[in-house]
MARTORRO-214782 format. One record per residue (C-alpha): x, z, y. Coordinates in steps of 0.25 Angstrom, whole numbers, padded with zeros to 4 digits, always signed. Each point is the difference from the previous one (the first is absolute). Example, Ala and Ser with C-alpha at 12.3 -4.5 7.8 and 13.67 -1.06 7.14 Angstrom:
2
+0049+0031-0018+0006-0002+0014
! end
This chain:
257
-0262+0628+0538-0001-0003-0015+0013+0004-0008+0003-0009-0014+0002+0010-0012+0012+0007-0002+0000-0008-0016+0006-0012+0010+0009+0006+0012+0007-0013+0001-0011-0008+0004-0004+0006+0013+0018-0003+0004-0003-0013-0006-0011-0004+0009+0004+0009+0013+0015-0006+0000-0005-0014+0003-0006+0006+0014+0011+0009+0004+0012-0004+0006+0006-0008-0011-0009-0010+0001+0008-0009+0012+0011-0002-0009-0004-0013-0007+0005-0011+0008-0009-0009+0009+0001-0016-0007+0012-0007+0011-0005-0007+0010+0009-0011-0004-0001-0005-0014+0012-0009+0001+0010+0008+0006+0004-0008+0012+0000+0004+0012-0010-0007+0010-0008-0005-0012-0015-0002+0001-0009+0009-0010-0010-0009-0006-0007+0013-0005-0010+0004+0008-0004+0015+0000-0005+0007-0011+0002-0012-0009+0010+0003-0014+0014-0003+0003+0007-0005-0013+0014+0003+0004-0002+0014+0002+0015+0004-0005+0012-0005+0008+0003-0013+0001+0014-0005-0005+0007-0005+0014+0003-0015-0001+0015+0003+0001-0001+0008-0011-0008-0009-0010+0010-0008-0002+0016-0003+0003+0001-0013+0010+0007-0011-0009+0010-0002+0008+0004+0015-0003+0009+0000-0011+0007-0012+0006+0002+0005+0011+0005+0013-0005+0012-0008-0010+0003-0006+0014+0005+0012+0005+0008+0005-0013+0006-0014+0000+0006+0003+0015+0004+0013-0004+0007-0004-0013+0007-0012+0009+0002+0010+0012+0008+0011-0011+0011-0014-0004-0009-0002-0011-0004-0015-0005-0014-0006-0002-0002-0008-0011+0000-0016+0001-0012-0001-0009-0006-0012+0002-0015-0003+0009-0009-0009-0003-0004-0010+0013-0013-0002-0004-0002+0015-0002+0005+0003+0015-0009-0010+0006-0010+0009-0003+0006+0013+0007-0003+0004+0013+0010+0008+0009-0002+0005+0014+0009+0006+0012+0004+0017-0004-0004+0000+0017-0013-0004+0002-0007-0002-0014-0005-0013+0002-0006-0005-0013-0004-0015-0002-0006+0001-0014-0013-0006+0004+0007-0014+0004+0009-0002-0010-0013+0002-0010+0002-0011-0009-0014-0001-0007-0014+0005+0005-0001+0011+0007-0005+0011-0008-0015+0004+0006-0006+0015-0003-0013-0003-0010-0006+0006+0013+0005-0012+0007-0003-0010-0008-0015+0001+0003-0008-0013+0005-0002+0010+0014+0015-0003+0000+0002-0013-0002+0000-0005+0013+0014+0008+0004+0006-0001-0011+0000-0015+0001+0006+0003+0014+0010+0010-0004+0003-0011-0013+0003-0012+0012+0007+0006+0008+0009+0012-0006+0008-0013-0006-0001-0008+0011+0006+0011+0007+0012+0002-0011+0002-0015+0001+0003+0000+0015+0007+0013+0001+0009-0007-0012+0001-0014+0009+0001+0010+0013-0010-0008+0007-0009+0013+0001-0014-0002+0008-0005+0014+0008-0014-0007-0004+0002+0002-0016+0003+0015+0002-0011+0001+0009-0011-0006-0010+0007+0008-0011-0003+0014+0007-0015-0004+0004-0003-0004-0016+0006+0012-0005-0005+0007+0013-0014-0005-0006+0002+0003-0014+0002+0015+0003-0013+0000+0009-0007-0004-0012+0006+0009-0008-0004+0011+0008-0016-0003+0002+0001+0001-0016+0007+0013-0002-0010+0009-0004-0004-0012-0012+0014+0002-0011+0006+0010-0003+0013+0007+0010+0010-0006-0010-0006-0014+0001+0001+0001+0016+0012+0005+0000+0006-0009-0008-0005-0011+0007+0004+0006+0015+0014+0001-0005-0001-0014-0005-0005-0004+0016+0011+0011+0005+0011-0008-0004-0007-0012+0004+0001+0003+0013+0012+0008+0000+0006-0017-0005-0006-0007+0012+0006+0013+0009+0012-0005-0007+0001-0013+0006+0001+0004+0014+0015+0007-0003+0012-0007+0007+0008+0001-0013-0011-0005-0010+0005-0016-0001+0014+0007-0004-0006+0010-0010-0006-0011-0006+0010-0009-0001+0010+0013-0007-0013+0001-0010+0003-0015-0003+0014+0000-0001+0001+0012-0009-0001-0007-0012+0010-0011+0006+0011+0011+0004-0001+0008-0013+0003-0003-0014+0004+0013-0006-0002+0016+0004+0013+0002+0008-0001-0013+0008-0016+0005+0003+0005+0013+0004+0009-0006+0011-0011-0010+0004-0008+0012+0002+0010+0010+0007+0004-0010+0010-0014-0002+0004-0003+0011+0001-0013-0001-0011-0007+0009-0009-0010-0005-0011-0014-0002+0006-0013+0000-0009-0003-0011-0009-0009-0012+0003-0014+0002-0010+0004-0006-0012+0015+0002+0002-0001+0017-0007+0006-0007-0012+0011-0007+0006+0005+0015+0007+0001+0008-0014+0007-0011-0006+0010+0001+0014-0001+0015-0004+0007-0001-0013+0010-0011+0006+0005+0011+0008+0000+0011-0009+0012+0007-0006
! end
């Protein structure tokens, strides 16, 4: 074996190091670029994965819009428990109609059933390939909310809505290799929310909870009355319906010390 000239002693070390025990220090690319257990990997073996850095978990990406409101709700409860006074600050009924609540015990979320405008479909699901499924959901979801409000609910509506959402999900999975992971994940989360909404409709207390959401603006006109209502019904703030995020920020300001 021919040795390198002594004038370049460091090169031999640089060349030999990758072939020694330290060669395995480089971590292999993650098998799951989404960071979500069970999520299929769209990258075939040997294909470059642009998401080699650790993905930010969904829970860390952004704080839910209801988290600050529920934290402030806990503070107000603590003030009352210690004998303090909760302010009788006025609250606008129009604002409270855009606020969603849910039971502390079961966490049933009706935000998509109380949406006032069109569904905010992710850009991926706005493609023509999903048009038929979108149309079904856009017809069935308002119909489900209407039936729920009247108390005349039909099982067929739930079944048809679930079938339409599942169909969109199957189509999305078929095209997983055709889109960036971020777009796939956004669409998948949206469909998961729709599916959970359909499942919520089968819960025995869903009509009562829907009525409690609708009565929020009727029963509460001050911060103190809102606190009393939520405590009496054992409710907390749920996620906002799409498009109502600004109302949540306004309520945060109203509840601030």
